[in-house]
N, CA, C and O atoms as CSV, one atom per row, in Angstrom:
chain,resi,resn,atom,element,x,y,z
A,1,UNK,N,N,-5.770,-8.342,-1.573
A,1,UNK,CA,C,-6.750,-8.024,-0.562
A,1,UNK,C,C,-6.035,-7.305,0.582
A,1,UNK,O,O,-4.974,-7.730,1.037
A,2,UNK,N,N,-6.619,-6.247,1.017
A,2,UNK,CA,C,-6.096,-5.518,2.168
A,2,UNK,C,C,-6.938,-5.835,3.383
A,2,UNK,O,O,-8.164,-5.920,3.305
A,3,UNK,N,N,-6.275,-6.007,4.490
A,3,UNK,CA,C,-6.996,-6.244,5.733
A,3,UNK,C,C,-6.666,-5.130,6.713
A,3,UNK,O,O,-5.610,-4.504,6.621
A,4,UNK,N,N,-7.557,-4.891,7.633
A,4,UNK,CA,C,-7.337,-3.871,8.647
A,4,UNK,C,C,-7.623,-4.453,10.017
A,4,UNK,O,O,-8.313,-5.462,10.161
A,5,UNK,N,N,-7.082,-3.796,11.000
A,5,UNK,CA,C,-7.343,-4.209,12.374
A,5,UNK,C,C,-8.643,-3.561,12.844
A,5,UNK,O,O,-9.085,-2.552,12.295
A,6,UNK,N,N,-9.233,-4.149,13.847
A,6,UNK,CA,C,-10.419,-3.543,14.456
A,6,UNK,C,C,-10.013,-2.217,15.101
A,6,UNK,O,O,-8.902,-2.076,15.612
A,7,UNK,N,N,-10.923,-1.258,15.068
A,7,UNK,CA,C,-10.672,0.043,15.671
A,7,UNK,C,C,-10.733,-0.089,17.192
A,7,UNK,O,O,-11.740,-0.545,17.734
A,8,UNK,N,N,-9.651,0.310,17.890
A,8,UNK,CA,C,-9.691,0.271,19.358
A,8,UNK,C,C,-10.789,1.200,19.877
A,8,UNK,O,O,-11.000,2.284,19.333
A,9,UNK,N,N,-11.475,0.780,20.914
A,9,UNK,CA,C,-12.583,1.560,21.469
A,9,UNK,C,C,-12.136,2.941,21.959
A,9,UNK,O,O,-12.915,3.893,21.917
A,10,UNK,N,N,-10.888,3.055,22.421
A,10,UNK,CA,C,-10.419,4.323,22.986
A,10,UNK,C,C,-9.760,5.237,21.948
A,10,UNK,O,O,-9.257,6.304,22.302
A,11,UNK,N,N,-9.757,4.834,20.676
A,11,UNK,CA,C,-9.130,5.661,19.650
A,11,UNK,C,C,-10.056,6.798,19.243
A,11,UNK,O,O,-11.249,6.596,19.016
A,12,UNK,N,N,-9.495,7.980,19.156
A,12,UNK,CA,C,-10.261,9.139,18.694
A,12,UNK,C,C,-9.840,9.444,17.255
A,12,UNK,O,O,-8.653,9.610,16.976
A,13,UNK,N,N,-10.805,9.517,16.350
A,13,UNK,CA,C,-10.510,9.858,14.964
A,13,UNK,C,C,-10.129,11.329,14.864
A,13,UNK,O,O,-10.629,12.168,15.614
A,14,UNK,N,N,-9.241,11.627,13.928
A,14,UNK,CA,C,-8.794,13.001,13.703
A,14,UNK,C,C,-9.722,13.650,12.680
A,14,UNK,O,O,-9.693,13.272,11.509
A,15,UNK,N,N,-10.543,14.618,13.089
A,15,UNK,CA,C,-11.466,15.246,12.140
A,15,UNK,C,C,-10.747,16.089,11.083
A,15,UNK,O,O,-11.342,16.432,10.062
A,16,UNK,N,N,-9.483,16.425,11.317
A,16,UNK,CA,C,-8.710,17.243,10.379
A,16,UNK,C,C,-7.774,16.416,9.506
A,16,UNK,O,O,-6.916,16.977,8.825
A,17,UNK,N,N,-7.924,15.089,9.512
A,17,UNK,CA,C,-7.011,14.221,8.789
A,17,UNK,C,C,-6.970,14.530,7.294
A,17,UNK,O,O,-5.889,14.549,6.705
A,18,UNK,N,N,-8.114,14.771,6.672
A,18,UNK,CA,C,-8.152,15.055,5.238
A,18,UNK,C,C,-7.351,16.318,4.909
A,18,UNK,O,O,-6.602,16.344,3.933
A,19,UNK,N,N,-7.510,17.351,5.715
A,19,UNK,CA,C,-6.759,18.598,5.481
A,19,UNK,C,C,-5.263,18.382,5.679
A,19,UNK,O,O,-4.454,18.921,4.924
A,20,UNK,N,N,-4.894,17.605,6.681
A,20,UNK,CA,C,-3.481,17.309,6.917
A,20,UNK,C,C,-2.893,16.534,5.741
A,20,UNK,O,O,-1.763,16.791,5.326
A,21,UNK,N,N,-3.660,15.588,5.208
A,21,UNK,CA,C,-3.180,14.810,4.070
A,21,UNK,C,C,-3.082,15.679,2.819
A,21,UNK,O,O,-2.158,15.506,2.025
A,22,UNK,N,N,-4.019,16.610,2.632
A,22,UNK,CA,C,-3.931,17.537,1.501
A,22,UNK,C,C,-2.655,18.353,1.580
A,22,UNK,O,O,-2.014,18.606,0.560
A,23,UNK,N,N,-2.280,18.768,2.786
A,23,UNK,CA,C,-1.057,19.557,2.972
A,23,UNK,C,C,0.190,18.734,2.646
A,23,UNK,O,O,1.225,19.290,2.279
A,24,UNK,N,N,0.092,17.416,2.780
A,24,UNK,CA,C,1.221,16.524,2.521
A,24,UNK,C,C,1.094,15.795,1.188
A,24,UNK,O,O,1.818,14.830,0.947
A,25,UNK,N,N,0.187,16.238,0.318
A,25,UNK,CA,C,-0.111,15.523,-0.925
A,25,UNK,C,C,1.134,15.290,-1.780
A,25,UNK,O,O,1.307,14.198,-2.321
A,26,UNK,N,N,1.992,16.278,-1.912
A,26,UNK,CA,C,3.187,16.120,-2.743
A,26,UNK,C,C,4.097,15.025,-2.171
A,26,UNK,O,O,4.593,14.180,-2.915
A,27,UNK,N,N,4.310,15.042,-0.872
A,27,UNK,CA,C,5.147,14.030,-0.236
A,27,UNK,C,C,4.548,12.640,-0.338
A,27,UNK,O,O,5.272,11.665,-0.541
A,28,UNK,N,N,3.228,12.537,-0.199
A,28,UNK,CA,C,2.550,11.246,-0.321
A,28,UNK,C,C,2.695,10.715,-1.741
A,28,UNK,O,O,2.950,9.528,-1.941
A,29,UNK,N,N,2.531,11.602,-2.733
A,29,UNK,CA,C,2.690,11.190,-4.122
A,29,UNK,C,C,4.114,10.707,-4.379
A,29,UNK,O,O,4.309,9.662,-4.999
A,30,UNK,N,N,5.109,11.456,-3.911
A,30,UNK,CA,C,6.504,11.058,-4.134
A,30,UNK,C,C,6.812,9.718,-3.463
A,30,UNK,O,O,7.523,8.889,-4.030
A,31,UNK,N,N,6.280,9.507,-2.266
A,31,UNK,CA,C,6.473,8.244,-1.554
A,31,UNK,C,C,5.868,7.088,-2.359
A,31,UNK,O,O,6.489,6.034,-2.498
A,32,UNK,N,N,4.651,7.288,-2.890
A,32,UNK,CA,C,3.996,6.244,-3.681
A,32,UNK,C,C,4.747,5.999,-4.993
A,32,UNK,O,O,4.890,4.855,-5.426
A,33,UNK,N,N,5.224,7.074,-5.621
A,33,UNK,CA,C,5.950,6.946,-6.874
A,33,UNK,C,C,7.271,6.203,-6.669
A,33,UNK,O,O,7.646,5.371,-7.495
A,34,UNK,N,N,7.969,6.496,-5.587
A,34,UNK,CA,C,9.207,5.773,-5.281
A,34,UNK,C,C,8.921,4.286,-5.072
A,34,UNK,O,O,9.689,3.430,-5.512
A,35,UNK,N,N,7.813,3.987,-4.398
A,35,UNK,CA,C,7.428,2.592,-4.208
A,35,UNK,C,C,7.125,1.914,-5.525
A,35,UNK,O,O,7.501,0.759,-5.725
A,36,UNK,N,N,6.451,2.611,-6.432
A,36,UNK,CA,C,6.164,2.066,-7.752
A,36,UNK,C,C,7.455,1.796,-8.513
A,36,UNK,O,O,7.582,0.761,-9.167
A,37,UNK,N,N,8.408,2.709,-8.436
A,37,UNK,CA,C,9.683,2.504,-9.117
A,37,UNK,C,C,10.405,1.270,-8.576
A,37,UNK,O,O,10.985,0.508,-9.349
A,38,UNK,N,N,10.375,1.062,-7.248
A,38,UNK,CA,C,10.996,-0.132,-6.669
A,38,UNK,C,C,10.269,-1.391,-7.135
A,38,UNK,O,O,10.902,-2.407,-7.424
A,39,UNK,N,N,8.938,-1.322,-7.208
A,39,UNK,CA,C,8.145,-2.459,-7.643
A,39,UNK,C,C,8.464,-2.827,-9.091
A,39,UNK,O,O,8.642,-4.004,-9.407
A,40,UNK,N,N,8.537,-1.837,-9.964
A,40,UNK,CA,C,8.869,-2.080,-11.370
A,40,UNK,C,C,10.283,-2.661,-11.480
A,40,UNK,O,O,10.503,-3.615,-12.225
A,41,UNK,N,N,11.233,-2.095,-10.747
A,41,UNK,CA,C,12.617,-2.579,-10.784
A,41,UNK,C,C,12.727,-4.015,-10.284
A,41,UNK,O,O,13.649,-4.736,-10.666
A,42,UNK,N,N,11.796,-4.434,-9.433
A,42,UNK,CA,C,11.811,-5.781,-8.868
A,42,UNK,C,C,10.835,-6.717,-9.603
A,42,UNK,O,O,10.391,-7.720,-9.045
A,43,UNK,N,N,10.510,-6.379,-10.852
A,43,UNK,CA,C,9.597,-7.187,-11.674
A,43,UNK,C,C,8.267,-7.468,-10.984
A,43,UNK,O,O,7.740,-8.577,-11.072
A,44,UNK,N,N,7.735,-6.480,-10.309
A,44,UNK,CA,C,6.423,-6.552,-9.655
A,44,UNK,C,C,6.356,-7.656,-8.600
A,44,UNK,O,O,5.315,-8.284,-8.412
A,45,UNK,N,N,7.459,-7.881,-7.928
A,45,UNK,CA,C,7.486,-8.852,-6.829
A,45,UNK,C,C,7.526,-8.091,-5.515
A,45,UNK,O,O,8.368,-7.215,-5.318
A,46,UNK,N,N,6.611,-8.431,-4.623
A,46,UNK,CA,C,6.557,-7.823,-3.296
A,46,UNK,C,C,7.198,-8.756,-2.294
A,46,UNK,O,O,7.113,-9.976,-2.429
A,47,UNK,N,N,7.836,-8.192,-1.295
A,47,UNK,CA,C,8.358,-8.990,-0.201
A,47,UNK,C,C,7.582,-8.638,1.048
A,47,UNK,O,O,7.452,-7.467,1.405
A,48,UNK,N,N,7.074,-9.649,1.703
A,48,UNK,CA,C,6.378,-9.446,2.976
A,48,UNK,C,C,7.334,-9.903,4.066
A,48,UNK,O,O,7.680,-11.081,4.152
A,49,UNK,N,N,7.753,-8.966,4.891
A,49,UNK,CA,C,8.710,-9.257,5.947
A,49,UNK,C,C,7.968,-9.360,7.271
A,49,UNK,O,O,7.173,-8.490,7.624
A,50,UNK,N,N,8.240,-10.431,7.990
A,50,UNK,CA,C,7.651,-10.599,9.311
A,50,UNK,C,C,8.775,-10.800,10.321
A,50,UNK,O,O,9.857,-11.280,9.980
A,51,UNK,N,N,8.505,-10.432,11.549
A,51,UNK,CA,C,9.474,-10.593,12.629
A,51,UNK,C,C,8.841,-11.474,13.693
A,51,UNK,O,O,7.737,-11.207,14.168
A,52,UNK,N,N,9.557,-12.524,14.056
A,52,UNK,CA,C,9.060,-13.432,15.084
A,52,UNK,C,C,9.074,-12.738,16.438
A,52,UNK,O,O,10.081,-12.150,16.832
A,53,UNK,N,N,7.951,-12.808,17.148
A,53,UNK,CA,C,7.895,-12.201,18.480
A,53,UNK,C,C,8.778,-12.950,19.470
A,53,UNK,O,O,9.316,-12.358,20.406
A,54,UNK,N,N,8.921,-14.253,19.257
A,54,UNK,CA,C,9.717,-15.066,20.180
A,54,UNK,C,C,11.205,-14.874,19.971
A,54,UNK,O,O,11.944,-14.663,20.933
A,55,UNK,N,N,11.664,-14.946,18.705
A,55,UNK,CA,C,13.102,-14.926,18.436
A,55,UNK,C,C,13.616,-13.587,17.925
A,55,UNK,O,O,14.812,-13.307,18.004
A,56,UNK,N,N,12.718,-12.761,17.404
A,56,UNK,CA,C,13.139,-11.488,16.820
A,56,UNK,C,C,13.720,-11.647,15.429
A,56,UNK,O,O,14.174,-10.670,14.834
A,57,UNK,N,N,13.714,-12.885,14.892
A,57,UNK,CA,C,14.262,-13.116,13.559
A,57,UNK,C,C,13.278,-12.667,12.487
A,57,UNK,O,O,12.061,-12.774,12.640
A,58,UNK,N,N,13.845,-12.162,11.399
A,58,UNK,CA,C,13.035,-11.713,10.271
A,58,UNK,C,C,12.948,-12.813,9.229
A,58,UNK,O,O,13.906,-13.556,9.017
A,59,UNK,N,N,11.798,-12.917,8.581
A,59,UNK,CA,C,11.642,-13.815,7.444
A,59,UNK,C,C,10.819,-13.080,6.397
A,59,UNK,O,O,10.052,-12.171,6.716
A,60,UNK,N,N,10.986,-13.482,5.157
A,60,UNK,CA,C,10.244,-12.793,4.109
A,60,UNK,C,C,9.666,-13.789,3.119
A,60,UNK,O,O,10.183,-14.891,2.936
A,61,UNK,N,N,8.591,-13.371,2.495
A,61,UNK,CA,C,7.927,-14.143,1.458
A,61,UNK,C,C,7.813,-13.216,0.254
A,61,UNK,O,O,7.398,-12.065,0.389
A,62,UNK,N,N,8.177,-13.711,-0.912
A,62,UNK,CA,C,8.082,-12.906,-2.126
A,62,UNK,C,C,6.825,-13.308,-2.889
A,62,UNK,O,O,6.560,-14.490,-3.107
A,63,UNK,N,N,6.068,-12.311,-3.283
A,63,UNK,CA,C,4.825,-12.524,-4.016
A,63,UNK,C,C,4.877,-11.722,-5.300
A,63,UNK,O,O,5.305,-10.568,-5.298
A,64,UNK,N,N,4.448,-12.320,-6.387
A,64,UNK,CA,C,4.375,-11.606,-7.658
A,64,UNK,C,C,2.972,-11.049,-7.824
A,64,UNK,O,O,1.981,-11.744,-7.599
A,65,UNK,N,N,2.903,-9.791,-8.219
A,65,UNK,CA,C,1.619,-9.128,-8.418
A,65,UNK,C,C,1.124,-9.405,-9.828
A,65,UNK,O,O,1.868,-9.262,-10.798
A,66,UNK,N,N,-0.116,-9.794,-9.931
A,66,UNK,CA,C,-0.749,-9.946,-11.234
A,66,UNK,C,C,-1.502,-8.660,-11.533
A,66,UNK,O,O,-2.401,-8.266,-10.790
A,67,UNK,N,N,-1.135,-8.024,-12.605
A,67,UNK,CA,C,-1.806,-6.793,-12.996
A,67,UNK,C,C,-2.884,-7.121,-14.013
A,67,UNK,O,O,-2.653,-7.861,-14.969
A,68,UNK,N,N,-4.040,-6.571,-13.799
A,68,UNK,CA,C,-5.167,-6.802,-14.698
A,68,UNK,C,C,-5.289,-5.599,-15.624
A,68,UNK,O,O,-5.352,-4.456,-15.171
A,69,UNK,N,N,-5.321,-5.864,-16.896
A,69,UNK,CA,C,-5.512,-4.791,-17.876
A,69,UNK,C,C,-7.004,-4.602,-18.103
A,69,UNK,O,O,-7.725,-5.549,-18.417
A,70,UNK,N,N,-7.438,-3.401,-17.943
A,70,UNK,CA,C,-8.842,-3.072,-18.179
A,70,UNK,C,C,-8.932,-2.401,-19.538
A,70,UNK,O,O,-8.164,-1.487,-19.840
A,71,UNK,N,N,-9.850,-2.846,-20.337
A,71,UNK,CA,C,-10.055,-2.178,-21.632
A,71,UNK,C,C,-11.367,-1.409,-21.540
A,71,UNK,O,O,-12.330,-1.838,-20.904
A,72,UNK,N,N,-11.362,-0.288,-22.185
A,72,UNK,CA,C,-12.575,0.539,-22.209
A,72,UNK,C,C,-13.553,-0.007,-23.209
A,72,UNK,O,O,-13.203,-0.276,-24.358
A,73,UNK,N,N,-14.759,-0.169,-22.777
A,73,UNK,CA,C,-15.798,-0.643,-23.678
A,73,UNK,C,C,-16.256,0.497,-24.566
A,73,UNK,O,O,-16.518,1.600,-24.086
A,74,UNK,N,N,-16.352,0.238,-25.840
A,74,UNK,CA,C,-16.805,1.257,-26.789
A,74,UNK,C,C,-18.322,1.448,-26.611
A,74,UNK,O,O,-19.111,0.536,-26.859
A,75,UNK,N,N,-18.697,2.632,-26.183
A,75,UNK,CA,C,-20.123,2.899,-25.948
A,75,UNK,C,C,-20.742,3.731,-27.062
A,75,UNK,O,O,-21.918,4.088,-26.985
A,76,UNK,N,N,-19.956,4.048,-28.110
A,76,UNK,CA,C,-20.526,4.844,-29.183
A,76,UNK,C,C,-21.402,3.973,-30.083
A,76,UNK,O,O,-21.107,2.800,-30.310
A,77,UNK,N,N,-22.445,4.545,-30.573
A,77,UNK,CA,C,-23.382,3.793,-31.440
A,77,UNK,C,C,-23.197,4.156,-32.872
A,77,UNK,O,O,-23.894,3.626,-33.738
Protein backbone atom coordinates (compact mmCIF):
# COMPACT_ATOMS: atom_id res chain seq x y z
CA UNK A 1 0.00 0.00 0.00
CA UNK A 2 1.28 3.43 -0.88
CA UNK A 3 0.40 6.42 1.19
CA UNK A 4 0.69 10.09 0.34
CA UNK A 5 0.76 13.28 2.30
CA UNK A 6 -2.01 15.83 2.11
CA UNK A 7 -1.45 18.48 -0.55
CA UNK A 8 -0.29 21.75 1.06
CA UNK A 9 -2.75 24.57 0.36
CA UNK A 10 0.01 26.82 -1.02
CA UNK A 11 1.41 24.24 -3.45
CA UNK A 12 1.01 25.02 -7.13
CA UNK A 13 0.77 22.02 -9.46
CA UNK A 14 3.06 22.01 -12.49
CA UNK A 15 0.86 21.92 -15.62
CA UNK A 16 3.90 20.83 -17.68
CA UNK A 17 4.85 17.90 -15.44
CA UNK A 18 3.77 15.23 -17.95
CA UNK A 19 5.89 16.77 -20.71
CA UNK A 20 8.88 17.08 -18.38
CA UNK A 21 8.52 13.43 -17.40
CA UNK A 22 8.26 12.39 -21.06
CA UNK A 23 11.56 14.19 -21.69
CA UNK A 24 13.12 12.20 -18.83
CA UNK A 25 11.47 8.86 -19.71
CA UNK A 26 14.74 7.06 -20.48
CA UNK A 27 16.31 8.15 -17.19
CA UNK A 28 13.18 7.23 -15.23
CA UNK A 29 13.15 3.79 -16.84
CA UNK A 30 16.84 3.22 -16.08
CA UNK A 31 16.32 4.33 -12.46
CA UNK A 32 13.39 1.90 -12.08
CA UNK A 33 15.32 -0.92 -13.77
CA UNK A 34 18.31 -0.42 -11.47
CA UNK A 35 15.95 -0.58 -8.51
CA UNK A 36 14.45 -3.81 -9.84
CA UNK A 37 17.93 -5.31 -10.22
CA UNK A 38 18.75 -4.41 -6.59
CA UNK A 39 15.43 -5.91 -5.47
CA UNK A 40 16.07 -9.17 -7.34
CA UNK A 41 19.64 -9.35 -5.99
CA UNK A 42 18.26 -8.90 -2.46
CA UNK A 43 15.68 -11.72 -2.86
CA UNK A 44 12.80 -9.23 -3.06
CA UNK A 45 13.46 -7.82 0.40
CA UNK A 46 12.92 -4.10 0.90
CA UNK A 47 14.56 -2.06 3.62
CA UNK A 48 12.66 0.84 5.09
CA UNK A 49 15.10 3.28 6.64
CA UNK A 50 13.92 5.86 9.14
CA UNK A 51 15.84 8.59 10.92
CA UNK A 52 14.93 9.63 14.44
CA UNK A 53 14.20 13.34 14.66
CA UNK A 54 15.44 13.40 18.25
CA UNK A 55 18.70 11.46 17.94
CA UNK A 56 19.40 11.48 14.20
CA UNK A 57 20.01 7.72 14.38
CA UNK A 58 18.98 5.53 11.47
CA UNK A 59 17.06 2.29 11.82
CA UNK A 60 15.77 -0.08 9.20
CA UNK A 61 13.11 -2.72 8.81
CA UNK A 62 13.38 -5.42 6.15
CA UNK A 63 10.20 -6.52 4.42
CA UNK A 64 9.81 -9.33 1.91
CA UNK A 65 7.61 -8.59 -1.08
CA UNK A 66 5.01 -11.15 -2.02
CA UNK A 67 4.58 -11.25 -5.76
CA UNK A 68 1.22 -12.33 -7.08
CA UNK A 69 1.18 -14.27 -10.33
CA UNK A 70 -1.72 -13.38 -12.55
CA UNK A 71 -2.85 -15.93 -15.08
CA UNK A 72 -4.76 -14.95 -18.15
CA UNK A 73 -8.22 -16.35 -18.32
CA UNK A 74 -8.93 -18.19 -21.55
CA UNK A 75 -11.78 -16.31 -23.19
CA UNK A 76 -11.90 -18.32 -26.41
CA UNK A 77 -15.00 -20.41 -26.98
